[in-house]
DRENKE-508888 format. One record per residue (C-alpha): residue in three letters; x, y, z. Coordinates in pm, whole numbers. Example, Ala and Ser with C-alpha at 12.3 -4.5 7.8 and 13.67 -1.06 7.14 Angstrom:
BEGIN
   tike        X        Y        Z
    ALA     1230     -450      780
    SER     1367     -106      714
end
This chain:
BEGIN
   tike        X        Y        Z
    MET    24439    11422     6834
    LYS    24534    11802     6956
    PRO    24509    12019     7206
    ARG    24207    12225     7164
    ASN    24387    12490     7278
    SER    24709    12469     7024
    PRO    24739    12780     6846
    PHE    24674    12600     6489
    TYR    24405    12443     6570
    HIS    24175    12584     6368
    LEU    24411    12618     6029
    PRO    24396    12380     5794
    ALA    24554    12093     5846
    ARG    24772    12156     5547
    LEU    24902    12510     5643
    GLN    24970    12414     6021
    ARG    25294    12165     5856
    TYR    25452    12431     5677
    LEU    25392    12640     5921
    ARG    25547    12425     6245
    SER    25848    12285     5951
    ARG    25901    12638     5921
    LEU    25927    12871     6212
    THR    26250    12809     6471
    SER    26376    13152     6514
    PRO    26252    13374     6801
    ARG    26122    13554     6450
    GLN    25967    13271     6360
    GLN    25822    13257     6749
    ARG    25678    13586     6687
    ARG    25496    13488     6415
    GLU    25353    13131     6577
    GLN    25211    13389     6792
    TRP    25028    13539     6597
    LEU    24875    13385     6358
    ASP    24781    13150     6667
    GLU    24649    13522     6745
    LEU    24474    13502     6430
    ALA    24328    13196     6470
    ALA    24177    13233     6802
    ALA    23950    13634     6623
    THR    23814    13359     6332
    PRO    23672    13028     6436
    ASP    23530    12797     6156
    ASP    23213    12789     6136
    ASP    23125    12437     6310
    GLU    23245    12670     6634
    LEU    23017    12919     6578
    ILE    22752    12784     6774
    THR    22898    12650     7103
    ARG    22655    12404     7273
    GLU    22560    12635     7556
    ARG    22394    12849     7227
    GLU    22295    12527     7108
    ALA    22118    12398     7551
    GLU    21955    12822     7505
    ARG    21811    12769     7169
    ARG    21645    12427     7240
    ALA    21480    12623     7533
    ARG    21378    12853     7302
    ILE    21185    12596     7080
    LEU    20999    12422     7355
    GLU    20944    12721     7532
    GLU    20722    12789     7188
    ILE    20606    12473     7154
    ARG    20416    12522     7494
    ALA    20331    12802     7477
    ARG    20085    12779     7134
    THR    19954    12400     7285
    GLN    19841    12524     7623
    PRO    19525    12571     7623
    SER    19413    12995     7782
    ALA    19168    12869     7988
    ARG    19289    12875     8353
    VAL    19290    12533     8553
    LEU    19155    12575     8897
    PRO    19311    12268     9110
    LEU    19044    11929     9201
    TRP    19067    11984     9562
    PRO    18896    12271     9650
    GLY    18688    12205     9488
    LEU    18573    11855     9624
    ARG    18582    12075     9993
    VAL    18297    12292     9815
    ALA    18065    11902     9707
    ALA    18151    11786    10040
    VAL    17969    12096    10194
    LEU    17706    12116     9965
    LEU    17623    11834     9916
    PRO    17500    11743    10287
    LEU    17295    12063    10211
    LEU    17080    11970     9914
    VAL    16973    11582    10087
    ALA    16800    11782    10387
    ALA    16684    12020    10119
    ALA    16518    11801     9886
    VAL    16416    11625    10210
    LEU    16249    11907    10380
    TRP    16123    12076    10132
    PRO    15808    11834    10108
    ARG    15677    11886    10450
    LEU    15821    12287    10437
    GLN    15563    12281    10112
    THR    15262    12167    10288
    PRO    15151    12302    10645
    GLN    15185    12099    11003
    PRO    14860    11990    11122
    LEU    14794    12179    11453
    HIS    14783    11926    11807
    TYR    14627    12132    12149
    ALA    14631    11917    12438
    THR    14612    11912    12816
    GLY    14713    11724    13157
    VAL    14525    11619    13464
    GLY    14341    11929    13535
    GLU    14390    12200    13259
    HIS    14205    12358    13108
    ARG    14268    12562    12760
    GLU    14078    12786    12504
    VAL    14191    12754    12127
    VAL    14168    12934    11877
    LEU    14047    12693    11540
    PRO    14191    12916    11179
    ASP    13772    12963    11070
    SER    13768    13148    11443
    SER    13605    12933    11586
    HIS    13653    12856    11968
    VAL    13728    12532    12123
    TRP    13763    12467    12530
    LEU    13962    12184    12531
    ARG    13866    11987    12944
    PRO    14138    11811    13115
    ARG    14345    11493    12975
    SER    14200    11593    12614
    GLU    14370    11634    12282
    LEU    14226    11867    11938
    THR    14387    11832    11610
    CYS    14285    11975    11342
    ALA    14455    12153    10940
    ALA    14632    12463    10964
    THR    14373    12568    10658
    PHE    14088    12459    10661
    GLY    13957    12329    10272
    LYS    13572    12239    10238
    VAL    13498    12062    10509
    ARG    13595    12181    10887
    ALA    13759    11852    10975
    VAL    13906    11818    11315
    GLN    13976    11448    11562
    LEU    13900    11477    11921
    ARG    14041    11285    12206
    GLY    13884    11342    12503
    GLU    13599    11634    12606
    ALA    13595    11978    12414
    PHE    13334    12254    12361
    PHE    13298    12351    12079
    GLU    13158    12761    11977
    VAL    13153    12718    11585
    THR    13159    13015    11326
    LYS    12854    12967    11071
    ASP    12938    12918    10756
    PRO    12631    12716    10540
    LYS    12936    12604    10263
    HIS    13215    12464    10489
    PRO    13078    12217    10718
    PHE    13224    12125    11101
    VAL    13273    11760    11108
    VAL    13422    11639    11461
    HIS    13550    11332    11429
    THR    13626    11086    11747
    GLY    13683    10780    11642
    LYS    13374    10659    11724
    VAL    13110    10910    11549
    ALA    13109    11260    11345
    VAL    12908    11575    11469
    ARG    12829    11824    11177
    VAL    12698    12096    11192
    LEU    12728    12441    11049
    GLY    12693    12721    11354
    THR    12610    12600    11721
    SER    12835    12555    12022
    PHE    12825    12202    12186
    LEU    13017    11976    12367
    VAL    13146    11646    12307
    LYS    13268    11362    12507
    ALA    13488    11116    12358
    TYR    13711    10945    12578
    ALA    13935    10654    12509
    ALA    13875    10451    12856
    LEU    13490    10546    12831
    PRO    13250    10335    12631
    THR    12975    10586    12601
    THR    12967    10889    12391
    THR    12860    11206    12486
    VAL    12700    11510    12251
    LEU    12571    11781    12476
    VAL    12352    12030    12209
    ARG    12391    12421    12391
    THR    12247    12619    12082
    GLY    12157    12527    11750
    ARG    12130    12184    11557
    VAL    12376    11908    11551
    GLN    12376    11558    11362
    VAL    12521    11322    11518
    ALA    12651    10937    11288
    GLN    12868    10654    11311
    GLN    12969    10578    10949
    GLN    12690    10587    10740
    ARG    12431    10557    11006
    ILE    12255    10872    11115
    LEU    12188    10820    11481
    GLY    12020    11136    11577
    VAL    11928    11529    11525
    LEU    12009    11726    11825
    ARG    11877    12049    11887
    PRO    11931    12307    12186
    HIS    11943    12099    12541
    ASP    11929    11729    12385
    GLN    12213    11513    12498
    LEU    12306    11184    12301
    LEU    12488    10865    12544
    TYR    12580    10592    12232
    ASN    12763    10359    12336
    THR    12993    10179    12059
    ILE    13013     9836    12295
    THR    12660     9711    12299
    GLN    12497     9979    12018
    GLN    12217    10137    12266
    LEU    12123    10462    12206
    ALA    11981    10740    12395
    ILE    11883    11135    12379
    THR    11759    11242    12680
    GLN    11678    11634    12799
    ASN    12007    11785    13030
    GLU    11964    12037    13239
    TYR    12315    12195    13269
    SER    12355    12297    12879
    ASP    12333    12597    13067
    LEU    12619    12610    13236
    LEU    12851    12573    12913
    PRO    13146    12656    12803
    THR    13301    12852    13058
    SER    13179    12673    13380
    ARG    13472    12359    13518
    LEU    13182    12242    13790
    LEU    13200    11883    13767
    THR    12887    11730    13637
    PHE    12697    11459    13591
    GLU    12342    11265    13408
    GLN    12240    10941    13505
    ALA    12644    10882    13457
    SER    12789    10534    13513
    LEU    13038    10470    13780
    PRO    13322    10417    13558
    GLU    13241    10807    13369
    ILE    13255    11007    13725
    LEU    13570    10767    13836
    LEU    13694    10931    13480
    LEU    13562    11268    13542
    LEU    13801    11254    13898
    GLU    14131    11159    13751
    ASN    14136    11367    13481
    THR    14084    11622    13747
    TYR    14261    11501    14022
    PRO    14634    11328    14015
    ILE    14451    11034    14207
    HIS    14361    10677    14107
    PHE    14057    10458    14150
    GLU    14043    10083    14179
    LEU    13730     9887    14112
    GLY    13625     9598    14087
    ARG    13477     9388    13780
    ASP    13158     9320    14001
    ALA    13055     9629    14113
    PRO    12696     9683    14072
    THR    12612     9918    13773
    VAL    12463    10249    13844
    ALA    12309    10585    13729
    LEU    12396    10869    13914
    THR    12351    11258    13848
    GLY    12479    11521    14014
    SER    12760    11871    14004
    LEU    13071    11866    14270
    ASP    13302    12218    14286
    PRO    13601    12076    14140
    SER    13755    12334    14430
    LEU    13732    12077    14682
    SER    14045    11834    14746
    ALA    14054    11453    14663
    ASP    13953    11396    15002
    GLN    13682    11573    15077
    LEU    13544    11499    14692
    THR    13576    11125    14723
    ASP    13340    11210    15100
    VAL    13085    11312    14813
    LEU    13075    11052    14610
    ASN    13036    10802    14954
    ALA    12745    10906    15046
    LEU    12576    10907    14681
    LEU    12714    10521    14708
    GLN    12596    10481    14990
    ARG    12274    10350    14862
    HIS    12422    10155    14633
    HIS    12612     9928    14881
    LEU    13002    10083    14772
    HIS    13256    10267    14987
    ILE    13583    10433    14904
    THR    13844    10363    15140
    LYS    14175    10564    15069
    ARG    14461    10277    15028
    THR    14769    10545    14925
    ALA    14834    10906    14895
    THR    14676    10946    14572
    THR    14503    10577    14520
    TYR    14109    10488    14603
    GLN    13934    10150    14683
    ILE    13572    10147    14559
    HIS    13425     9775    14719
end
C-alpha cells in the first residue's frame, strides 16, 4: 500500500504507473512535482469529509436531538425540596394537634394557698372571694347555665340573670341561684358541706334530691356520710363577704382545726377517740398561731381537752 503522502496517492492507479514509467529526467522530475501539487489541490470525493468533520457532524445531530426531546419545564433538584419538607412536616403535625385546643377556650382556674384570700371576677361579672386553700374552675364563656366547680370555701356575689341560672358544684351538693350572695364551704377533708345565705334565695340539692331552699341568714349543714341535714340561723352572715374573722357556729373540732390549718402553716394531731364537740366563736387572724391555740384551749377545757405544742409547727390535742 502506498503512503498517503505520496504525490501519486490521489491519482488513478493506471495513470500513476504510466507517469512513473515516463518520468526519469530532471524535466520529468519537475513534471512529477507539478502533478503532486495538482493532486493535492484536487482530492477525491471520498476524502472531502475528514474524520474531524464527521465527528462535528455527529455532535450537531445529537445536539439537535437533545434540544427537541428534552422537556421545556425547569426541573428543580430533589434535595432542597426534601429539606423544606423536613422543616414543614413537624409544624404541620403540631398545628393539627394544637388547632382543636386553640379553637376551644381553656377553662379558667383560680386557687389560693395557706392564709391567702383572693377576689375573682367571673365572665358574667359575678364576684367571688376565695378563702384560703381553695380552688374554683369555670368555663371561659358561660352557656345556658353558669356552672362553676368549687373545692374549699368561697363567698359568691352573683350577677342577676333569670335566663341563665348560676350553679356551684362541690362534688357533694349543687347550689343553684339566679342572683344573690351566699357562702359555700366544701373542703374535701370535712364530711359536712355548709351553705350560708346573705341575700336572695338559694336552692341546695344532692343529685335529684332538694335539700332545702334558703333565705337570708339561713345556714344549711349537710353531712354526706351520715346523710344528716340541719338548717339553722347564722348571725355572722352580715360580716360577709370580705371579713377575715375566723368565725364558726356549732362547728365540730375537726372543722375548727382545719380552719386554723388553712390560715397558718401549722398542723394539728387529733386522736380518733376525741369527744364530739360543737363550738361557736370568732378568732382574730391577726393573732399568732400560739395565741390562737391559747384561745382554743380555753374553749376546750370544758370538754376536758388540751392542746400541747410538740414542734414549731405541730400541735397535739389530747
